[in-house]
C-alpha positions as MATLAB code, in Angstrom:
seq = 'XXXXXXXXXXXXXXXXXXXXXXXXXXXXXXXXXXXXXXXXXXXXXXXXXXXXXXXXXXXXXXXXXXXXXXXXXXXXXXXXXXXXXXXXXXXXXXXXXXXXXXXXXXXXXXXXXXX';
ca = [
     -39.861  -12.453   16.860;
     -36.686  -11.277   15.173;
     -33.716  -13.615   15.309;
     -30.221  -13.219   13.907;
     -28.084  -16.324   14.334;
     -24.379  -16.181   13.497;
     -22.124  -19.119   12.719;
     -18.668  -19.796   11.353;
     -16.336  -18.280   13.914;
     -13.285  -20.052   15.247;
      -9.532  -20.101   15.644;
      -7.408  -19.423   12.579;
      -3.741  -18.703   11.944;
      -2.572  -15.329   10.638;
      -3.070  -15.155    6.896;
      -5.920  -17.635    7.048;
      -9.575  -17.324    6.066;
     -12.996  -17.780    7.611;
     -16.570  -17.376    6.454;
     -19.173  -16.042    8.848;
     -22.877  -16.498    8.179;
     -25.956  -14.934    9.696;
     -29.431  -16.407    9.299;
     -32.255  -13.923    9.809;
     -35.896  -14.542   10.646;
     -38.822  -12.356   11.658;
     -37.947   -9.506    9.284;
     -38.548   -8.685    5.639;
     -34.969   -9.571    4.877;
     -34.827   -8.245    1.319;
     -35.746   -4.756    2.572;
     -33.275   -4.703    5.464;
     -29.796   -3.251    5.590;
     -27.528   -5.962    6.958;
     -24.141   -5.539    8.543;
     -21.316   -7.033   10.524;
     -19.751   -5.369   13.532;
     -17.000   -6.534   15.840;
     -15.868   -5.878   19.371;
     -12.420   -6.687   20.660;
     -11.677   -6.928   24.393;
     -11.509   -3.480   25.950;
     -12.631   -1.753   22.774;
     -15.872   -0.326   21.457;
     -17.992   -2.185   18.956;
     -17.107   -1.070   15.440;
     -18.576   -1.407   11.978;
     -16.876   -3.970    9.761;
     -19.095   -4.072    6.688;
     -22.624   -3.263    5.633;
     -24.785   -4.136    2.631;
     -27.995   -2.313    1.786;
     -31.183   -3.789    0.396;
     -30.002   -2.581   -3.003;
     -26.685   -4.359   -2.676;
     -24.506   -1.325   -1.969;
     -21.555   -2.329    0.190;
     -19.409   -0.344    2.580;
     -16.357   -1.472    4.536;
     -14.208   -0.235    7.360;
     -10.837    0.948    6.073;
      -9.104   -1.688    8.172;
     -10.746   -4.563    6.270;
     -11.026   -3.189    2.718;
      -9.573   -5.609    0.213;
      -9.570   -8.466    2.738;
     -13.207   -8.946    3.760;
     -16.253   -9.356    1.520;
     -19.877   -9.037    2.563;
     -22.676  -10.669    0.580;
     -26.339  -11.475    0.967;
     -28.733  -14.139   -0.277;
     -32.276  -12.814   -0.150;
     -33.716  -16.201   -1.100;
     -32.148  -17.780    1.992;
     -32.381  -14.746    4.309;
     -28.672  -14.921    4.992;
     -25.776  -12.489    5.031;
     -22.191  -13.672    4.934;
     -18.788  -12.210    5.603;
     -15.740  -13.708    3.919;
     -12.617  -12.940    5.941;
      -9.300  -13.355    4.113;
      -5.705  -12.525    5.025;
      -6.642  -12.461    8.665;
      -4.469  -10.606   11.148;
      -4.201  -10.931   14.938;
      -5.874   -7.525   15.248;
      -8.985   -8.998   13.608;
      -9.556  -11.023   16.768;
     -12.961  -10.053   18.171;
     -16.530  -11.117   18.666;
     -18.344  -10.539   15.377;
     -21.992   -9.507   15.483;
     -24.632   -9.618   12.786;
     -26.778   -6.487   12.589;
     -30.047   -5.681   10.873;
     -31.721   -2.328   10.303;
     -35.368   -2.667    9.311;
     -38.314   -0.296    9.787;
     -36.246    2.033   11.984;
     -35.407   -0.860   14.293;
     -31.979   -2.285   14.945;
     -31.418   -5.925   15.777;
     -28.313   -7.831   16.885;
     -27.212  -11.418   16.877;
     -25.523  -13.073   19.830;
     -22.072  -12.871   18.284;
     -19.453  -15.354   17.154;
     -15.831  -15.380   18.273;
     -13.024  -15.033   15.742;
      -9.521  -15.583   17.082;
      -6.461  -15.077   14.886;
      -3.388  -16.560   16.487;
      -0.452  -18.796   15.713;
];
């Protein structure tokens, strides 16, 4: 059974930072492409960042230079460091895994940026 469990969301002031983590089980993690997506109220889910099994990273233009994705294959975790947060970053953030042509999602973690 594949499980992706996110943690680390919360309320933060504009300009602040958060670190999101996703623990994966039930997949060959080191061979999976891992990513973070987000969905704000009334909007479609969008890609935030992705990291391939080879460590190649890609970011949405809106977060380049502010967010950093990383992975730890020994711990089966993928993290997203969120810096210089803006109110428009407020959304539910979802962990995503692509492995053997299958796509898996976590349950999501809320990030709210507000003063």
